[in-house]
Structure formats: structure tokens, C-alpha cells
C-alpha positions as CSV (number, residue, x, y, z in Angstrom):
1,M,153.5,82.2,114.8
2,S,155.8,79.1,114.8
3,E,154.8,75.5,115.3
4,T,156.8,73.9,118.3
5,P,158.2,70.6,118.0
6,A,155.9,69.2,120.3
7,E,153.2,70.3,118.4
8,T,153.6,68.9,115.3
9,T,155.0,65.4,115.9
10,A,151.6,65.1,117.4
11,A,149.8,66.4,114.5
12,D,152.3,64.7,112.5
13,P,151.4,60.8,113.4
14,A,147.8,60.7,113.4
15,P,147.1,60.5,109.7
16,A,149.8,58.7,109.4
17,E,148.2,56.0,111.3
18,H,144.5,56.1,111.0
19,P,144.9,53.8,107.6
20,D,146.6,51.3,110.6
21,T,143.6,51.9,112.7
22,L,141.3,51.5,111.3
23,A,142.7,48.1,109.6
24,E,142.9,47.3,113.4
25,L,139.0,48.3,114.5
26,T,137.7,46.2,110.9
27,A,139.1,43.3,112.2
28,K,138.4,43.5,115.9
29,V,134.9,43.8,114.7
30,D,135.1,41.1,112.2
31,K,136.8,39.0,115.5
32,I,132.8,39.8,117.6
33,F,131.1,38.7,115.1
34,D,132.8,35.9,114.6
35,I,132.5,34.9,118.2
36,L,128.7,35.9,118.1
37,A,128.3,33.3,115.4
38,A,130.1,30.6,116.9
39,R,127.7,31.1,119.9
40,G,124.7,31.1,117.3
41,D,122.0,33.5,119.0
42,G,123.9,36.9,118.7
43,G,125.8,36.2,122.5
44,G,122.3,35.2,124.3
45,G,124.1,32.2,125.8
46,S,122.3,29.8,125.2
47,E,124.7,27.2,126.8
48,S,124.2,29.2,130.6
49,E,120.8,29.0,130.0
50,P,118.2,26.6,129.2
51,E,115.1,26.8,127.5
52,P,112.3,26.6,130.5
53,E,109.8,23.9,130.5
54,P,106.0,24.3,130.1
55,D,104.5,25.1,133.0
56,V,101.1,22.8,133.0
57,K,100.0,24.2,136.0
58,A,100.1,27.5,135.3
59,E,98.2,26.8,132.0
60,T,95.7,25.1,133.9
61,R,94.4,27.5,135.8
62,N,94.8,30.8,133.2
63,A,93.1,28.4,131.2
64,V,90.7,27.9,133.5
65,A,90.7,31.7,135.2
66,E,89.4,32.8,131.6
67,V,87.0,30.1,131.4
68,R,85.5,32.3,135.1
69,R,85.9,34.8,133.4
70,R,83.6,34.2,130.2
71,E,81.1,32.5,132.3
72,A,79.9,35.8,134.5
73,A,80.7,37.6,131.6
74,R,77.9,36.0,130.3
75,R,75.8,35.7,133.4
76,K,76.2,39.3,134.0
77,R,74.7,40.2,129.7
78,A,71.9,38.4,130.5
79,E,71.1,39.6,134.3
80,E,71.2,43.1,132.1
81,K,69.3,42.1,129.1
82,A,66.8,40.4,131.5
83,A,66.7,43.9,133.8
84,S,66.2,45.7,129.8
85,E,63.2,43.4,128.9
86,A,61.6,43.7,132.3
87,R,61.8,47.2,132.3
88,L,60.4,47.7,129.0
89,A,57.8,45.6,130.2
90,A,56.6,47.8,132.6
91,V,57.0,50.8,129.8
92,E,54.7,49.1,127.5
93,E,51.9,48.3,131.2
94,K,52.2,52.0,131.7
95,V,51.5,53.5,127.8
96,K,48.9,50.8,126.8
97,E,46.2,52.2,124.4
98,K,42.6,52.1,126.9
99,P,39.7,52.2,124.8
100,P,37.8,55.4,124.1
101,R,34.9,56.5,126.3
102,E,32.7,59.0,125.2
103,Y,31.3,61.0,128.4
104,R,28.3,63.1,128.5
105,R,28.2,66.4,129.7
106,V,26.3,65.8,132.9
107,E,28.4,62.7,133.8
108,N,31.3,65.1,133.9
109,W,29.5,68.3,135.4
110,M,28.0,65.2,138.0
111,G,31.6,63.9,138.5
112,W,31.2,60.4,137.4
113,A,34.2,60.4,134.9
114,D,36.9,60.7,136.9
115,K,35.5,57.9,139.5
116,E,34.5,55.0,136.6
117,Q,38.5,55.7,135.6
């Protein structure tokens, strides 16, 4: 196969231009870094966007909401504790031991033992 003149001219200039292209790219990248460094924040545009002022009303609302949430959680825990203590007291009352009582055989036969309990 023989190469045509168009193929050789297209393939030959690329390696010769490669070092120049790399130098040009490096120069462009350095220029971009210089511009970003001049802005100071990496291109954030600090001149166009001033820093927002703190919103005192919003902070106050958030703090009040947090206090209310904590207070509600504390009340809920207190109610749950009171409910579990009430259940525990009811269970203890039901499980309470009764003093032992001896029954005579005749009392059991007459059915008196059941009436006295």
C-alpha cells in the first residue's frame, strides 16, 4: 500500500506541533490559576454575592422551637414513667402475699373456706 500525500501531511504535522500545543495549554492553565488566585476564593465571585446577614428572627424561632420540643419530650417521658409506676403498683397489689390460713377438713367439706376468702 502506498500512502497518499494527504495522509502523510496530516500525520506528520501533529508530532511537530505537540510540544507547542503542550506549552500553550500549560500557559492557558497558568493564566486561569492566576485569575482564580486574584479573586481569592477560587472563582466564587465574592464581589457579586455579599455575605448574608444573620437572621435573628429565624434563629430565635429555631431556638424557641428547640426548647418546646425538649419540653414536650420531657413531659412525655414523665407521663410514661408515671404510667409504668401505676402499672407496677397494680401488679404488686395483685401479687401481694396473703397470710397463710389453715382449714380444717370439715370447713372445706361444708364450703366455709371459700366464703371467708
